[in-house]
N, C-alpha and C positions, 0 to 999 in steps of 0.2 A: 886524443885520437887512439893512444895506446888503451886507455881504459875502456873506449868503445869497441876496440878489436877484441879485447878480452872477454867483454860481455858477449859479443857476438860468438866467440869460440865456445864459451860455456853454454850459451843457448843451443848452439848446434850439437854439442855433446849430449844434452839431455833430450834433444828434439825426438828421437826415436822413441824415447820412453813416454813422453808427454805430448806427442802430436795429437792424440785424442786423450783428453783427461776428463773422462766422465765422473759421474758421481752415482750415488744410488738412490733408491726410493724407498720410501717408508710407506708403513701403514697409515701414516698421517698425512691428510690432504690439506689441512689448515695449519699454517706457521704463522705465528704472531711475531715475526722479526721486525725490529725496528718500527714497530707500529702499524706494520702492514700484515694483511692476511693473503697468503698465495693459495688460491684455491683452484683446483681443477675441476670443473664440471665433467662428470663422467656418466654418460648415460648407460644404465645397467651395470656399471662397474662398482666396485667396493668403494664406499667413500666414509666409512666411519673414522673417527678421530681416536688416536691412540695417545694416552697419557705417557710423558718421559718415563715413568717408573714401571711401565708395563711391558713385559718381555714374554715372547711366544717362541717356542722351537718349532722348526718345521721348514718345508720347502716352498714358501710362498713364491710366485712369480710376480715380479713388480717392474714398472716401467718409470723412469725418470724422465722429464721433459724440461724444457726452458731453464737449463743450467748452462753454464759456460765453463770451460775448462782453464787450465792455468795460462793458456795463451790467449784467452779471451775469446775463444771461439765457441759458436753454439754446439751443445753436445746432448746426446741422449743415451741412456743406459738401460739395458734389460738384464735381470738378475734372476738366478734360479737356484734354489737349494743352498743358499748361502754363498755362491759363486758368481762372478760376473759372466753373463752367457752372451752379451753382444753390446758392442760399442759403435756409435755412430750418430746418424740421424735418421729420421722418418722410420722409428722403429714401432710406431703404433700398431702395425699389424701382427706384432709378436704377441701383444697383450689380448688375452681373452675377455670377456664379458665380465666375469667375477674377479678380475684381478685389479690390483691397486695402482692407480697412475698417481704420480706426485708432480705437481708443477713447482718447480725450484724458484720460480720467480725472479730469475735473473742472477741468482746467487753463483758464487764460484765453487765448483766441486773439485775436491783434492782427494788423492789416497789418504785414508786416515793415518795418523801419526804413530810412530813406534819409538819407544823410549828406552834407551839402552841402559839408563841409570836412575833407579828409583828406589825410594824407602818407604815401605808401608808398616813397619815397625810391629809386625806380627811373626812370632810371638814375642810377648814380654813387655812391649811399651805401646799397649793399645790405647793408652790414654792420650797419645800423641797423634795416633792414626791407627785405623784398623782396616782390615781388607774391604769392608763396604764402602767407608768413607774415602779410602784411596781409590777404590773403583770409581766413585762418583766423580771425584776430582779429576781422574784421568779422562773420563767420558766427556765431562765439561770443557776440558781442554783439547778435544779431538782425537784423543788417544784410544786405541783398541788393543794394544799389546805394550806391556812395559817389563823390563828386566829387573828384578828386585835384588838389592844387595843383603848379605847374610849378616849384617851386624845387629843381630836381634837377641833376645834373651830366652833361651840359650842361643847361642850363635848356631847358625844353620852350617853344620859340618857333616850332614848326612843326607842321602838321597830321600830317605823316609821322611825327614822333616821338611825338605824342599818340595815332595809330593804332597804333602798335607797342606802347605800353603797354595799351591796351585789348584789343588782340589777344591779348596775354599772359595778361591777366585772364580773357578768355573761355576761353583753353585750360585755365587751373587750374578754372574752372567754379564756384567758390563764391560769387562776389560780382561783379556787373557794375560797370564804372567808366565814368565820363566823364573824360578827361583835359584839363584846362584848358590853355591856352597863355598865355604872358607878354603883357602889356600893351606893354612895350618889349623890343626884341630883346636876348636874353641879359641882360635886366635892366639894360642901359646907361643907362636913365633918360631917353633921348632918342629912340632910332629906332623908329618905328612903321609904316615902310614896309610890314612883313610883314602887317599887319592888313587892307591893302587887297587882299590875294591870297589870304586865308584862304578855304578852301572852305565851303560851306553847312554842314557836318557840325560845325564849330567854332562853338559857341553861347556859350561862357563864356570870358572873359579876366580874368587878375588878376595884379598884382605882389605876391603875398602874401608876407609877411615883410619887405617894404620899404616898399611904397606908392610911387606916382610923385610925386616932389618937385616937379618942374617944373610950374607952373600951365599954361603954354601947351601943353606935351606933353600933359597930362591933357585939356585942353579939346579938342584936336585928336582925341585917342583917342576921347572921347565922340562927337564929331561923326561920326567914321567908324563907330562901333558902331550909331548911329542908322540910318544908311544901310544897314548890312549886318545889322541884326537881331541884334545880339550883345549879351549881357549884361555889363556891368561888374561884377566882384567887388572890392570895395575892403577892403584892410587900411589902415586909417586911422592914419597915423602920420607926423607932421611930424618927420622925423629930425634937423633942426637944433634942435628943441625938446625932443624926447623924452630926452636925456641929462640934462636938468635938470628937466623937467616932463612926464611921460608923459601925465597927465590932459589938460593943454592940448593936447598933441600929438595925441591922439586926438580930442578935441572940434573942433579947429579944422580938421583935414582932413575930419572928417565933415561939417562945415558946407559947406566947399568942394565936395565930391564931390555932396552933396545939391542944391547950388545948379547944379551942371553938369548933374545929371539932369533938373532941373526945365527948365533952359534949352534944352537939346537934346531933351528928352523920351527919354532914353536910359534903358534898364532897368538899374538899380543895385541890387546886393545888397550890403549892409554886412555884413562878417564880423566875428565874435567881438566884438560891441558889449559894452562892459564899464563905461561910465560913465552916470551919470545925464544929464550934459550932451550926450552923444553921442545918447542915447536921445530926449531933448527935440528935438534937431534932426532926427532921424529923423520923429518925430510931427509936427513942423511941415511938413516936406517932404510927408508924405503928405497932410496936410490942404490943401496948396497944389496937390495934383494931381500931384505928382512920382511917377513909377513906380518907387518905392523899396521893397525889402523888407530884412529884417535878420534876423540870426541872433544867439543867445547860446550860451554853451558850458554844459555841466554844471559845470565847476570854477569858473567865475565865479558860478554859483548856489549854490554849496555852500560854498566858502571865503571867509574875510574876511582882511584883511590883518593883523589882530591876533591870528589863530590859525594863519596859514599864510604861510611865506615862500617857497614853492616857486617857482622861477623859470620863468614863462611869459610869452608875449608876445601881447597887453597882459598887464600884471601883475595879480595879485591885488588887488581893489579894496576899499574900505570897506563897512562894513555898511550904509551908507545907499545905495550903488550897488547892492548885492545887492538891497535892499528895491526900488530903482527897476526892476530887471530882472523881479523878481516882479510888480510891479504893471503893468509893461509886457505881461507875458504875460496877466494878468488882463483888461486893457483891450483887448487884440488888437493892441497896437503892434508886439510881437515876432511875427514870422511863423515861426520855426523855432528848433530847438535842433540845433546841430551839434557834432562832437566836437572838431575841430581836433586829431584824433589825430596826435601829433608824436613818433615813436620817436627815441630817442637812446641811445647807448651809455652805460655807466656813466662811461667816461673822458671822454666829451664833456659829460656833465652836471657833472663835476667840474671842467671847463673853463670852464663857465658857459653852456653852451647852453641856450636857453629852449624849453620844451615838455614834453609829458607824454603818454603813451598813454592813450587814452580809449573806444576802440571797444568794449571789453568790460564797462566799468563804467557806460556812459552811462545805459541804462534804469535800472538800480538806483538810481543817484545821483539821477536826475530823479524817478522814482515815489517815492522815500523823501522827498525834499525838497519836491516840489510837491504830491504827493497826499497822502502821510501826514501831513506837517507843515503844509503850507499849506492842506490841504483842497480843492485843485482837482479837479474830475473827471477820471477817466481818459480820458475822450474828448478833453479838452483836450490832454493829453500825447500821444496818438496823433496828433491834428491837428498838433503841433508836430514830432513825430519821424518821421511817416509821410506823412500826407496833403499838408500844405503844401510840405513839401520835394520831394515828388514832382510837384506842380503847378509849382514854380518851375523844376524841371529838364525839364518837359513830358514826364514818365513815365507810362505806364499802371500805375502802382503806388500803393500807399498806401491803397487802399480795398479792403475786402472786399465786392466786389460782382460780379455777373456780367460778364464780358467783360474784367476786370482781370487783371493776371497773377497767377498763383497763388503769391504770395510771403506767407508768414506766419511768425509767431513764437508759440510756446507759453510762457507765463510763469507762474511760481508768485508770486502776490501776497501770500501768507499767511505763508510760512516765511522767517525771516531767514536771511541768510548773510553770511559774513565774507570780504572780499577778500583774496586771497593773491597778491601779484604774481608769486611764483614759479611760479604755475599758470597764468598768462596765455599766450595763443597767440602773441601778438606776440613777435618777435625781441628786442625791447627791453623792459625791465621798469621804466622810468621812471614810477612810478605813485605819486603822494601819497595815494591812497585805501587803499593797503595797511593792513590791519587795520580798516577801516571796516566797520561792520555795517550792511547794506542790505537792503531789501525788493525783490522784483521780479526774481528770478532767471530768466534766460533758460534754458529747458529744451531746447528745440529750434528750429531754423530751417529753413525750406523756401523754395526758390527755384525758381520755374517747376515746382512739383510735385515737386521732388526734395530730399531730407533733405541739408542741407548741414552741419547741426551737430546733436549730441546730447549733452546733458550727461552726465558721468560720474555713477555712483551717489554 
């Protein structure tokens, strides 16, 4: 009864956002999803088929029909100039004779996903992943925006390097990005002078993969970020402790950074939270008024250390930790789900490099775990993967409402599928989900009204 009341509370909490969850329409009228073709006859209307890797810029007017929203209700959507123009039903009168009409064939439409934590390895490690392959992997997973970490070669410590990566992603056109900047220059652990001269375009800094070990340096960084309206993203690891107790290493640095956030009132985002203790510290900080948000990863929700020894950082945790993360989602402590997509070559994994690819499996893993197994409403998962990440990043995405970006994903919630790492779009295939049977296959992704991914038959 208590669980039922909690689900009802969460459903009501997000009802205002997802009461009408439309999707978007593409130039493609025939989709070979799960062996079926969903074709919309359109007398006098545009009916040509677009290939998944073809992209056009412009202000097309399009109409989506025969989709259902996150609550399972029929919905139509009309989009114009890359933005959602209307959501509801019986919108056919809005579409002119030369406009595209897409019949979604009963698939579920959701806001496209936004990833707060991702690695595309550019510059310096393009043999693991590059901007094009990272973009393709993101689109195949239903993502239209990702937040990239700075642990590249060279380390991204300047606005100029960040702008270069963002421009290259825009040229590919499949997925927009924000490139974060390092907290200390070149990850040297001490130098933070560059933070004082960052332009207003830089809003997020992080020492991902390391964490800033020196307390005074981190305190000064927090003070600067409060003055400059920058969010600190924290990889919580005391590296003097982690070699012998990674649980304590994560928990103790989480406590430190939450206290700094409260003291300076600096926006803090805790990355890949994995322990019960760290989540408890975040909950306490929020109750005390600290401007703290946090993310968890699909792999920390799915695996336990008695069933999986795949090397990731932070490591796979205990069943009790997994339950704490699920409970944190139920109670609203957890703000978002982020992939920590970390491609590595087979050779690098054999050498002990930590990380796994996750863009293309994230929704299926989370839908199967949280909705199918734990009974959480789909609206909650949408909040975690679309709405709240977009809010944290300050984007006009993550909601299917007029005025928001026309970024959508079509998903099949009913037909199970099996993960095949050899069919992933990422350049690297370090995927411990290989062979897993999941629900929630991504069938198509649309960004700004343009098709960026279409699943094969």
